[in-house]
C-alpha positions in Angstrom: -12.3 80.4 91.7 -9.3 81.8 93.4 -8.0 80.1 96.3 -8.2 82.2 99.7 -4.6 81.2 100.4 -3.4 83.2 96.9 -4.4 86.5 96.7 -4.7 87.9 93.4 -1.3 89.3 92.0 -2.3 93.8 92.4 -3.2 95.3 88.8 -0.5 98.7 88.5 -2.3 100.8 86.6 -3.4 104.9 86.2 -6.2 104.7 88.2 -4.2 103.8 91.6 -2.7 106.3 93.8 0.8 107.7 93.4 2.6 105.8 96.4 5.7 107.0 95.4 8.7 106.4 92.5 10.6 103.0 92.1 13.7 102.8 91.0 16.3 100.7 89.6 20.1 100.6 90.6 21.4 100.3 86.5 24.0 97.5 88.2 20.7 95.4 88.8 20.0 96.0 84.7 23.8 94.8 84.1 23.7 92.2 86.1 19.8 91.0 84.1 22.0 91.8 80.8 25.3 89.4 81.9 22.7 86.6 83.1 20.7 86.8 79.4 23.8 87.0 77.7 25.6 84.2 78.9 22.3 81.7 78.2 22.7 81.9 74.5 24.6 78.8 72.6 27.7 80.4 71.6 28.6 83.1 74.7 31.4 81.5 76.2 31.7 84.9 78.8 30.5 88.5 79.2 33.0 91.3 80.0 36.9 91.9 79.1 38.7 90.5 82.1 41.5 93.0 83.0 40.5 95.9 81.1 36.9 96.0 83.0 38.6 95.8 86.3 41.3 98.8 85.5 38.4 101.0 83.8 36.2 100.5 86.8 39.1 101.4 89.1 39.4 104.7 87.3 36.1 105.6 86.1 34.0 104.2 88.9 30.8 104.6 86.4 27.6 102.6 88.1 26.3 102.0 84.9 29.6 100.2 83.4 29.4 96.6 85.3 31.9 93.8 84.4 31.3 94.2 80.4 27.6 95.8 80.4 26.9 99.4 80.0 23.6 100.9 80.8 22.2 104.2 79.7 18.3 105.4 80.1 17.4 108.4 78.1 14.8 110.7 79.6 11.9 109.5 79.1 13.0 106.1 80.7 14.1 103.5 77.6 17.5 101.6 78.1 20.6 101.3 75.7 22.8 98.4 76.7 26.2 97.9 75.4 27.3 94.2 76.3 30.4 93.1 75.5 30.8 89.0 74.8 33.6 86.4 74.7 32.4 83.6 72.0 32.7 80.0 71.7 35.0 79.3 69.1 33.2 77.5 65.5 29.9 79.0 66.8 28.2 81.9 63.9 29.1 85.3 65.9 26.3 87.1 64.0 23.7 84.6 64.7 24.9 84.5 68.4 25.2 88.2 68.7 21.6 88.6 67.1 20.3 85.7 70.3 22.0 88.5 72.4 20.2 91.5 71.3 17.1 89.6 71.5 17.1 87.7 74.5 18.7 90.4 76.2 16.0 93.5 75.5 13.5 90.7 76.4 14.1 89.7 79.9 15.2 93.1 80.3 11.7 94.2 79.0 10.0 91.6 81.1 11.3 92.3 84.5 11.7 95.6 84.6 8.2 96.7 82.3 10.6 99.3 80.6 11.2 99.9 77.0 14.8 99.2 75.7 15.6 101.0 72.9 18.6 99.0 72.0 21.4 96.6 72.5 24.9 96.3 70.9 26.4 93.4 71.0 30.4 94.2 70.9 32.5 90.5 70.0 35.5 90.8 72.7 37.1 88.0 71.5 37.0 84.0 70.7 37.9 81.5 73.2 37.8 77.7 72.6 35.3 75.2 74.0 37.6 73.5 76.8 39.6 76.7 77.6 39.5 77.8 81.1 38.0 82.1 81.3 41.2 83.9 82.6 41.7 87.8 82.4 44.4 87.8 80.5 42.6 85.0 77.2 41.2 88.2 75.9 44.1 90.7 75.9 46.8 88.9 74.9 48.2 85.7 73.2 49.6 83.4 75.0 53.5 83.0 75.5 55.5 80.8 74.2 57.7 78.8 75.9 61.4 79.2 74.8 64.8 77.1 76.2 
């Protein structure tokens, strides 16, 4: 029996009248992808630091958000690309696979839309104690000379 204080969750099916469209901005999807990726053991970061910032300045793509690219097919399926930095010592293949699975699961659960593919690109490797910085994934650290 249901409490009168907590009404039932409305059902969404084809018998209901058309109330209008619900659209989810691709930046929202990118945020879900980033959060899901960062929850995976072995992921030290998402995105490529300065490179992503420069790309955003020149392209202004709505669907390319800090290391995550989201495309939506004509039939409403998402195609996702996520760039990650892994922690040194992590098994790269397993970490990337877990990112694929978790991202797909979270996006589908939160949007109700199908995820056709999740491409994972390994941008770099970070030591566990290293602080993330935009230059970490781009150039080796300079060696001071006397």
